[in-house]
N, C-alpha and C positions, 0 to 999 in steps of 0.2 A: 829253419822252420818259421813260418810267419805266425806268431803267437797272437798278434791282433787279429788276424784272419780267424784263426781257430776260436778265439774268445767271442768274437762277433758272431760267429756260426752257432757256437754253443749257446749263447745269449739269445739268439733268434729261436732255436729249437726250444730251449726252456720257456720262453715267453709264449711261443705258439702252443706248446703243450698245456701250459697253465690256461691260457684262453680257451682252449678247447675244453678243458677240464671244467673251467668256470662256466661256460656256456651249457655244458651237460648238466651241472648243478642247478642253473637257472631254469633249464627245460624241465628238469625233474620237478623243481617246485612249481612251475607253471602247470604242470600236469596234475599234481596233487591239489593244487587250488581249483583246477577246472573239475576234478572229480568230487571235491567237497562242495563245490557250487551246484553241481548236478545233483548230489545227494540232498542238499537243502531244497532244491527246486522240486525233487520228488517227494519230499516229506510235505511241502507245502501243497502239492497237487493231490497227494493222498488224503490229507486232512480236508481238503475241498470236497473230494469225493465222498469222504466218510460223512461230513455234514450233509452233503447232497442226499445221501442215503437215508439219513435220519429225516429229512425233509419230506422225501418221497414216502416213506412210511406213513406219516401223517397225512400226506396229501392224497395217497391212493385210499386210504381209509375214509377220508372225508368224502372224496368223490364216489366212492362205492355207496356209502350210505345216503348221500345226496340223490344219486341215480335211483336208488331203491325208494326213496320217499317220493319222488317225482314221476316214478315208472318210465324213466327216460331209455326206452328201448333203443332211441336213435343214437344213443351215445355208445352203442356197442361197437360202432366202427372205430371210435377213439380208442377204446381199449384194445381192439385188435391191432390198431396201428402201433400202440405202446409196446404190446407183446412182440410184435413182429420186427419192430426197430431194434430192440435189445438183442433178440434172437439173432438177427443179421450181423450185429456187432461181434457177437460170440462165434457164429459160424464162419465169418469172413477172416477171423484171426488166424495167423499162421502159428506153427508150433515155436516152442522155445522163445516166448515172449520175454521182453525185459523192458525195464524203465517205464516210461509213461504208458506204453502199449499194454503192458501187463496190468497196470492200474486200471486202465480203461476197461480191458477185458473182464477183470475180477468184479469191477462196478456193474458191469451189464449182467453178469451172472447172478450177483446179489440182487439186482433189481427184478430179475426174472423170478427167483426165489420168493423174494418179497411180495410180488404181485400174487403168486400162487398162495402163499400163506395168509394174505390178507383176505383173498377170496374164500379160502377153505374155512377160515375162521367165521366170517360172516355167514357163509352157507350153512355151517353147522348150527348156528344159532336159530336161523330161520327154518331149517328143515326139521329140527328137533322140537319145535313149538308143539304144544297140544294141538290135535287136529282142529278143534273148535276154534282156535284163534290163529291158526297158521295162515300166513299171507301167500297163497298159491301164485299169484302174478310175481311176487318178489322171489319166490322160489324158482320159478320158471326162468326169470331174468338172470338168475345165478347159475342156473344150470346152462344157459346160453353162454355165459362167461366161461363156464368150465369147458365147453368144447373148444374154446379159444386156447386155453392154457393146457388142456388135456385133449389134443385131437383124436385120441382112441378111447375117450371115456364113452363108450356106446350106450350106456345106460342113460347118460345125460341126453343125448340126441334122441333116444327113444321116448323119453319122458316129455321133450319138448314137442315132438311130432304128435304125441297122443293129445296133449293139451291144446295144441294149435288146432288139430283137427276137432276137438271138442267146441272150440270157440269159433269154428267154421273159417278159420285164417288158414286158408289151404295154401297160399302163397308162401307163408312162413313154414308150413309143414312140408311143402315140397322142397323148399330150400334146405331144410335139415335132413330130409331123405337123401338128396344128392350129396350133402356134406358128409352124411354117414356112410354111404357107398363109396365115395372118393377116398374115404379113410380106411378102407378095406373090409367093411362089415359084410358078412355073407350068410348070416343066419335068416333065411327067409321065413321059416316057421314062426320064429318070434316076432319078425316084422309083420307077418300076415296076420297074427293073432293080438296085435297091439290094440288095446282098447280105444274106442271112439274113432277108429279110422276105417270103417266100412265104407263111407262115401269117398274117402281119399283114395283107396285102393282100386277103385273102378274108374278113377279118372285116367284120360289118355296120357297125360303128363306123367303119372305115376308109373304107368305101364311102360312109357318110354324110357324112364330112368332104369327100371329093372333091365330093360333090353340092352341099353347102352352099357351098364356097368357090369351085369351079371348074364348077359345073353339069354335072358329069359323072355317068354312070350306072355299071353294073357295070364293074369293072376299068378305069375311067377312059374309057369310051366314052360320048360324048354321045348322049343318048337320040334326038335326031333323025338322028344318023350311023348308028344301028343298023337 
């Protein structure tokens, strides 16, 4: 028997086995380091988003009060964009999120909740002032914002329609009539009895909206019922 050959073969197998074992240990340590690195990155990202949420809370509060002071109705589009953007992030997120995607999704949800809570807090202050000092244009502005964050808050739409009609701003009134109907409103009795809307309700544009969304004819009467 060739002992030298046997010894060399044994030594080769032994070294090969230990090399594989050593490589496995190195790979395991590398994987652990990669996991720890990812965890550190996620913690840093989470802190950044937490800080950003704190900033947004102050920023939305400031912007809302600023818009109220200046009656900046033109900035409603900006508020609509903010709400729509974060909602789109939430709606496009797949299930079973993890890592950074989960942090982003959670941040978007928190921003939406934050926006709604800031608006509700400011609205409650304005709407509950004594009638003698209540700032009606400010309340209307806040009601318009409520229709953005609560698309089925029908009372808000109705109030805006009534006030806009009173101010003879029929373009705005018609816009909110259409938005109201688009969001599923069907109570024509309440809509037809809305204060300050007598002239609005005889406008061809108003009648056209009833026909398009509710299949109603003149003054809300179905053609087949006439």
